[in-house]
C-alpha positions as a Markdown table, in Angstrom:
| # | Residue | x | y | z |
|---|---|---|---|---|
| 1 | Leu | 7.7 | 11.4 | 29.8 |
| 2 | Glu | 10.3 | 8.9 | 28.7 |
| 3 | Glu | 12.7 | 8.6 | 25.5 |
| 4 | Val | 12.0 | 5.5 | 23.5 |
| 5 | Asp | 13.3 | 4.2 | 20.3 |
| 6 | Val | 10.8 | 3.9 | 17.2 |
| 7 | Glu | 12.3 | 2.2 | 14.2 |
| 8 | Gly | 15.5 | 3.9 | 15.0 |
| 9 | Leu | 14.1 | 7.4 | 15.9 |
| 10 | Arg | 14.6 | 8.5 | 19.4 |
| 11 | Val | 11.0 | 10.2 | 20.5 |
| 12 | Leu | 9.0 | 11.1 | 23.7 |
| 13 | Ala | 6.3 | 9.1 | 25.0 |
| 14 | Leu | 4.2 | 9.3 | 28.4 |
| 15 | Arg | 5.6 | 6.7 | 30.6 |
| 16 | Thr | 2.0 | 5.2 | 31.6 |
| 17 | Thr | 1.4 | 4.5 | 27.9 |
| 18 | Leu | 4.7 | 2.5 | 27.5 |
| 19 | Glu | 3.3 | -0.9 | 28.9 |
| 20 | Pro | 0.0 | -1.0 | 26.5 |
| 21 | Met | 2.3 | 0.2 | 23.5 |
| 22 | Gln | 4.6 | -3.0 | 24.3 |
| 23 | Ser | 2.0 | -5.4 | 24.3 |
| 24 | Leu | 0.5 | -4.4 | 20.9 |
| 25 | Glu | 1.3 | -6.8 | 18.2 |
| 26 | Ala | 2.1 | -5.4 | 15.0 |
| 27 | Glu | -0.8 | -5.9 | 12.5 |
| 28 | Glu | -0.1 | -6.4 | 8.4 |
| 29 | Thr | -1.8 | -4.2 | 6.2 |
| 30 | Leu | -2.6 | -3.9 | 3.0 |
| 31 | His | -4.6 | -1.4 | 0.8 |
| 32 | Leu | -5.1 | -1.0 | -3.0 |
| 33 | Leu | -5.1 | 3.1 | -3.1 |
| 34 | Pro | -6.8 | 4.6 | -6.1 |
| 35 | Leu | -5.3 | 7.0 | -8.6 |
| 36 | Phe | -4.5 | 10.3 | -6.9 |
| 37 | Asp | -5.1 | 9.2 | -3.5 |
| 38 | Ala | -4.6 | 11.6 | -0.8 |
| 39 | Tyr | -1.8 | 9.6 | 0.9 |
| 40 | Thr | 0.1 | 9.4 | -2.2 |
| 41 | Ile | -0.5 | 12.9 | -3.2 |
| 42 | Gly | 0.5 | 14.2 | 0.2 |
| 43 | Met | 3.4 | 12.3 | 0.9 |
| 44 | Pro | 7.0 | 14.0 | 0.5 |
| 45 | Arg | 8.7 | 12.8 | -2.6 |
| 46 | Gly | 12.1 | 12.1 | -1.3 |
| 47 | Ile | 11.1 | 9.4 | 1.9 |
| 48 | Glu | 13.1 | 6.3 | 1.0 |
| 49 | Pro | 11.2 | 3.8 | 3.7 |
| 50 | Val | 7.6 | 4.7 | 2.0 |
| 51 | Leu | 8.7 | 4.6 | -1.5 |
| 52 | Thr | 12.0 | 3.0 | -2.9 |
| 53 | Gln | 13.5 | 5.6 | -5.0 |
| 54 | Ala | 14.0 | 3.0 | -8.0 |
| 55 | Tyr | 10.1 | 2.6 | -8.3 |
| 56 | Lys | 9.5 | 6.6 | -7.7 |
| 57 | Ser | 9.0 | 7.1 | -11.5 |
| 58 | Arg | 6.5 | 4.3 | -11.4 |
| 59 | Val | 4.2 | 6.0 | -9.0 |
| 60 | Phe | 4.7 | 10.0 | -9.9 |
| 61 | Arg | 4.7 | 9.9 | -13.5 |
| 62 | Gln | 5.0 | 12.6 | -16.3 |
| 63 | Gln | 2.5 | 15.6 | -16.2 |
| 64 | Gly | 1.6 | 15.2 | -12.5 |
| 65 | Trp | 0.0 | 11.5 | -13.2 |
| 66 | Ile | -0.1 | 9.6 | -9.8 |
| 67 | Thr | -0.5 | 5.9 | -10.2 |
| 68 | Ala | -2.7 | 3.9 | -8.1 |
| 69 | Val | -0.7 | 2.1 | -5.6 |
| 70 | Ile | -0.3 | -1.1 | -3.5 |
| 71 | Leu | 0.2 | 0.2 | 0.0 |
| 72 | Ile | 1.6 | -2.8 | 2.5 |
| 73 | Asn | 2.3 | -1.7 | 5.8 |
| 74 | Gly | 2.5 | 1.9 | 4.9 |
| 75 | Ser | 5.2 | 1.7 | 2.2 |
| 76 | Ile | 4.3 | 1.7 | -1.5 |
| 77 | Gln | 5.1 | -2.0 | -2.6 |
| 78 | Gly | 3.6 | -2.1 | -6.0 |
| 79 | Ile | 0.9 | -0.5 | -8.4 |
| 80 | Trp | -2.3 | -1.7 | -9.9 |
| 81 | Gln | -4.9 | -0.4 | -12.7 |
| 82 | His | -8.2 | -2.2 | -13.7 |
| 83 | Thr | -10.6 | -2.4 | -16.6 |
| 84 | Thr | -13.9 | -3.1 | -17.2 |
| 85 | Gln | -15.6 | -5.2 | -19.8 |
| 86 | Arg | -19.1 | -6.0 | -19.8 |
| 87 | Leu | -19.4 | -8.7 | -16.8 |
| 88 | Gln | -16.0 | -8.4 | -15.4 |
| 89 | Thr | -13.1 | -6.0 | -14.0 |
| 90 | Val | -9.8 | -7.3 | -14.5 |
| 91 | Val | -7.2 | -6.0 | -12.0 |
| 92 | Lys | -3.6 | -6.0 | -12.9 |
| 93 | Val | -1.2 | -5.8 | -10.1 |
| 94 | Gln | 2.4 | -5.0 | -10.6 |
| 95 | Leu | 4.3 | -5.8 | -7.2 |
| 96 | Phe | 7.9 | -4.3 | -6.9 |
| 97 | Thr | 9.4 | -7.5 | -5.5 |
| 98 | Ser | 7.9 | -11.1 | -5.5 |
| 99 | Pro | 4.6 | -11.4 | -3.3 |
| 100 | Thr | 4.5 | -13.7 | -0.6 |
| 101 | Gly | 1.5 | -15.8 | 0.3 |
| 102 | Ala | 0.0 | -13.3 | 2.5 |
| 103 | Ile | 0.5 | -10.5 | 0.1 |
| 104 | Arg | -1.6 | -12.4 | -2.3 |
| 105 | Lys | -3.9 | -13.0 | 0.2 |
| 106 | Gly | -4.3 | -9.3 | 1.0 |
| 107 | Ile | -4.3 | -8.3 | -2.6 |
| 108 | Glu | -7.3 | -11.1 | -3.1 |
| 109 | Ala | -9.2 | -9.5 | -0.1 |
| 110 | Glu | -9.1 | -6.2 | -1.4 |
| 111 | Val | -10.0 | -7.2 | -4.9 |
| 112 | Glu | -13.1 | -9.2 | -3.4 |
| 113 | Arg | -13.9 | -5.7 | -1.6 |
| 114 | Leu | -14.0 | -3.8 | -5.2 |
| 115 | Ala | -16.0 | -6.4 | -6.5 |
| 116 | Gly | -18.7 | -5.5 | -4.2 |
| 117 | Phe | -18.0 | -1.7 | -5.3 |
| 118 | Phe | -17.9 | -2.6 | -9.1 |
| 119 | Lys | -20.9 | -4.9 | -8.7 |
| 120 | Lys | -19.0 | -7.2 | -11.2 |
| 121 | Asn | -16.7 | -10.3 | -11.0 |
| 122 | Val | -13.3 | -9.3 | -10.7 |
| 123 | Leu | -10.1 | -11.1 | -11.7 |
| 124 | Val | -6.7 | -10.4 | -10.4 |
| 125 | Glu | -3.7 | -10.7 | -12.7 |
| 126 | Tyr | 0.0 | -10.4 | -11.6 |
| 127 | Glu | 2.4 | -8.7 | -14.0 |
| 128 | Asp | 6.1 | -8.4 | -13.7 |
| 129 | Leu | 7.6 | -4.6 | -14.0 |
């Protein structure tokens, strides 16, 4: 075993796995998690890197309601909701920070995936918090 630093945390890793782990490139991930998703329900409420304290009440609302969230690289970076009317579903996105081009592209890819699920045309709307 060898002690290594993972984002400021000292942990142990098998020495034989260090070289393959160091050659991995970080991959950007973005997911639209639904209401009451297991990731959101199971996370401790006080973990700042996963959810900034300022937005905690937007995700964990009154009477146990848990909002649908936008998960970017493992941290909650916004919320979303959808409404369906006849032939179209509208996905309203509220990000906690200004979206980059890559984030918009990732949201559009997730919404395209939802279009297949809803079997309807899906439109994305960005809203300010």
